[in-house]
C-alpha positions as CSV (number, residue, x, y, z in Angstrom):
1,M,0.0,0.0,0.0
2,L,1.1,3.5,-0.7
3,F,0.2,6.1,2.0
4,I,0.4,9.7,0.7
5,E,0.5,12.3,3.4
6,Y,1.5,15.7,4.5
7,P,3.4,15.0,7.8
8,K,2.1,18.2,9.5
9,C,-1.5,17.4,8.8
10,S,-3.4,16.2,11.9
11,T,-5.7,14.0,9.8
12,C,-2.7,12.3,8.2
13,K,-1.2,11.7,11.6
14,K,-4.5,10.1,12.8
15,A,-4.6,7.9,9.7
16,K,-1.0,6.8,10.0
17,T,-1.5,5.9,13.7
18,W,-4.6,3.9,12.7
19,L,-2.7,2.0,10.0
20,E,0.1,1.2,12.4
21,S,-2.2,0.1,15.2
22,H,-4.0,-2.2,12.7
23,K,-0.7,-3.5,11.5
24,V,-1.3,-2.5,7.9
25,E,2.0,-2.4,5.9
26,F,2.5,0.7,3.8
27,K,5.1,2.8,2.1
28,D,5.1,6.5,3.1
29,R,5.2,9.3,0.6
30,H,5.4,13.1,1.4
31,I,2.8,14.8,-0.9
32,V,4.8,18.0,-1.3
33,E,8.2,16.5,-1.8
34,E,6.8,13.9,-4.3
35,N,3.6,15.2,-5.6
36,P,1.3,12.8,-7.4
37,T,1.7,12.9,-11.2
38,A,-1.1,13.5,-13.6
39,K,-0.9,9.9,-14.7
40,E,-1.1,8.7,-11.1
41,L,-4.1,11.0,-10.4
42,E,-6.0,9.9,-13.5
43,E,-5.5,6.2,-12.4
44,W,-6.5,6.8,-8.7
45,I,-9.6,8.9,-9.6
46,R,-10.7,6.1,-12.0
47,R,-10.1,3.3,-9.5
48,S,-11.6,5.2,-6.6
49,G,-14.9,5.7,-8.3
50,L,-15.0,9.2,-6.7
51,D,-15.8,12.5,-8.4
52,I,-12.5,14.4,-9.1
53,K,-13.7,17.2,-6.8
54,R,-13.1,14.8,-3.8
55,F,-9.4,14.9,-4.7
56,F,-9.2,18.6,-4.0
57,N,-8.2,19.9,-0.5
58,T,-11.2,22.2,-0.3
59,S,-10.3,23.4,3.2
60,G,-6.8,24.3,2.2
61,M,-5.5,27.9,2.0
62,K,-4.2,27.3,-1.6
63,Y,-7.6,26.2,-2.7
64,R,-9.2,29.4,-1.3
65,D,-6.4,31.7,-2.5
66,L,-6.9,30.4,-6.1
67,G,-10.6,30.8,-5.9
68,L,-11.2,27.3,-7.0
69,K,-14.6,27.0,-5.5
70,D,-15.9,29.2,-8.3
71,K,-13.5,28.1,-11.0
72,L,-13.6,24.2,-10.9
73,A,-17.1,23.9,-12.6
74,A,-15.8,25.6,-15.7
75,M,-12.6,23.5,-15.9
76,T,-12.1,20.3,-17.9
77,E,-11.1,17.1,-16.1
78,K,-7.7,17.4,-17.8
79,E,-7.2,20.9,-16.4
80,K,-8.3,19.8,-12.9
81,I,-5.8,16.9,-13.0
82,E,-3.0,19.2,-14.2
83,L,-3.8,21.6,-11.4
84,L,-3.7,18.8,-8.8
85,A,-0.4,17.4,-10.3
86,G,1.1,20.9,-10.1
87,D,0.8,21.4,-6.3
88,G,0.6,18.8,-3.6
89,M,-1.1,21.3,-1.3
90,L,-4.2,21.3,-3.5
91,V,-4.6,17.5,-3.1
92,K,-6.9,16.0,-0.4
93,R,-4.9,13.9,2.0
94,P,-4.2,11.4,3.1
95,I,-4.5,9.1,0.1
96,L,-4.2,5.3,0.6
97,V,-3.6,3.4,-2.6
98,G,-3.9,-0.4,-2.6
99,D,-4.1,-3.0,-5.3
100,K,-7.9,-2.9,-5.4
101,M,-8.9,0.4,-3.8
102,V,-8.0,4.1,-3.4
103,L,-9.1,5.9,-0.2
104,V,-9.1,9.7,-0.1
105,G,-9.2,11.5,3.3
106,F,-9.5,9.6,6.5
107,K,-12.8,8.3,7.6
108,E,-12.2,5.4,10.1
109,K,-15.3,3.5,9.1
110,E,-14.5,3.6,5.4
111,W,-10.9,2.5,6.1
112,E,-12.1,-0.4,8.3
113,E,-14.5,-1.6,5.6
114,A,-11.8,-1.5,3.0
115,L,-8.9,-2.9,5.0
116,L,-10.1,-5.1,7.8
């Protein structure tokens, strides 16, 4: 499993603690130092079955500063993916990528259902 996080993020810390306490093996990746590529994002969005908007960190400063709340509706999927691939701080985190699933954000019940 690939665990993509921003180490200072409290939700990421909770998710990492949860993974460790449930003995789930994972490889750690810092979302800013190694931002997801457009190709990775396309694949994860497809595999997750989620709307692309769920991959945006809508509570982040960068999202607000860029006024994306009002701009996303007019953008193509390709433009949205390129935007996400260009800045890790725009991407919702944590992301957990497994062979058969992609989880975005940390909701304990969702993670339990997918992993336990």
